[in-house]
C-alpha positions, 0 to 999 in steps of 0.5 A: 623571600628569594625571587630568583631561586625560590625553593618550591614544593609541589602537592597533589592530592594522590598519585595512584594513576597516570590520569590528566591531573597527574600529567599536570603535576608531571608538567609542574615537575619538568618546570620545577625539577628540584621541586619535591611532590608531597601527595596523600598516597603514592602507588609506584606500581600504577604510576610511570617508571620515571616517577620513581626518579621524582622525590615523592613525599607521602602523608601518614595515610600512606601507612594505613592498610590498603591506603592506595586502594581505599584512599577515597573512602578515607576523605574524613582524614584528608584535611589532617593529613594535608595540615600535617605536612611541614612546608615551612622550608619553602618560598613557593607552594604549587598545589595541584588540587581537586580535593584537599591538597590546597588545604596545606599550610605554608609560611606568611611570606611564602606563595601559595598558588593553586592550580585548581582542576575543580572545587571538590565536586562531591562537597558542592554541586555534585554532592546530590548526585554522588549521594543518590549514587551512594550505598544506604550506609554512605548516604546515611552518613554523608550530610553530617561529614559534608557539612564539616567538609564544606566548612573546611574547604572554604577555609582551605581555599582562603589559605590560597594566594593565588588561583589558576583555573584549568578552564573558564568554566572552572573559573566561574565555579571558583568564584561561585563556592570560594568567592575567589578571582582566578586566571586560566591555564589550560592543562597539558595534553599530549598531542598526537603527531603521528602521521594521518591514516585513512579513517574507518567506519567506527565511533570511539569513546575512552575513559573510566567507566563511572557514572558521571562520564555518561559512556551509557549514552554513547553506548545507547546511541550507537546501539539505536542507530546500528553504528559501530562503537569501539569502547576503551576503558574499565570501571565499575559501570562495566557490566551496566554497559555491556547490558546495555550494548547491542552488537555493534558495540565493541569493548576493548578493555583498559589494558591498552598501551598508549601507542594502541589507544593513539592508533584508535584515535587516528582511525576513528571517524569521531570521538564521543564525549557525552559527559560534562567535565571540568575540562576533558582531556580526551576530546583534545587528545582526539582532536590531536589525531585530526579526529572531530569530536561529538560532545555535550555542550556543557562544561570544558568541551565548549572551550575545546571543541569549536562547534561546526569546526572540529566537531559538533555540540549537542545540548541535551544530555540524552542518548536520543540527542546524541544520536541526533548528533551523529546523524547530523555529522554523517550529513554535514561533517565538520568544516575543518580538515584533519590538519586543522583539527590537530592545529587547533589541539596544539593550543593545549600542548605540554609545552605551552603549559609549561611555558605559561605556568613558569611565567605565571609564577615568576610573576606571582612571585615578583607581585608577592614580594612587592606586597611584602615590600610595601608591608615592610615600608608603609607609606605615611598619612600626608600631614601626620608625624610620628611621636 
């Protein structure tokens, strides 16, 4: 297998919006600009314009009616769809996976490196919460489907040669569910290098309105305290969040440009992050604007927020505990300046990610070539002769 100029393919779960995992794939493509990107489905209208210049190849699921909108409901089809991809021409396959993309089949002498955003949440530790939040029909069929998917997911993980975890938190989950070691490379975050502006008297929360992000805690805490909260995002939870909100909570929707969102990051007195996430891009984006983060002290936030310095952590996932954290922040603040908070965020920059990924892939290709060489020329046991 050629090591200096390997033929590379990138595989990603799906490309239907430009979120954190999709930014990672974008940076992967910067490292390997000639690599095609294989994915379950691709919605070019929901992705940045520059993706139209990439070589993007979809599975047969793309041809199904409404596939780019209903793809998550097609979970039972995903294993077969990814296994159908013929990647036999590639020396290095780099998968970006929080679902089924790691299950692709590669040549015996090829290297498969999986950048794992998380072991599939709805199959493993979040299964019971997902089931509790599903409609009655889905709840009825989930147990049988998940039993099969757990078996397949573990087999898919066994096909990976090397795992990269996006945080130490995820590395522990990979070890728990897949019984595999992994190396940590933090994902890429766009660092806000705009000039600092005076902070204004409002808190900020940004993200999709989905149950596990727990935006309801931010809305309830600021309503209870009478503090101004700006909410940027949209999703299925919007009606419930608006019903919880008092007059100090302002909803701006999810249609703001990146420039407008960066402006709110710069002006907010603090960013609220009440969910438990695998890594969490938004707290780093906030810190790159010099804005302290008040975060729930579990998951990736424990690795991106320095408690007492670049933000504060609270340790019970309740509105009351977040409210207490807000009051503590207003009394004592944080020790780092805005410039120091931004400097801390640069540990997670796009350039740093690309440099680390490039070096990691080169090292693993060399390791793999050494293993293939040792298999081709096995060491003779002393004292024994071939007959």
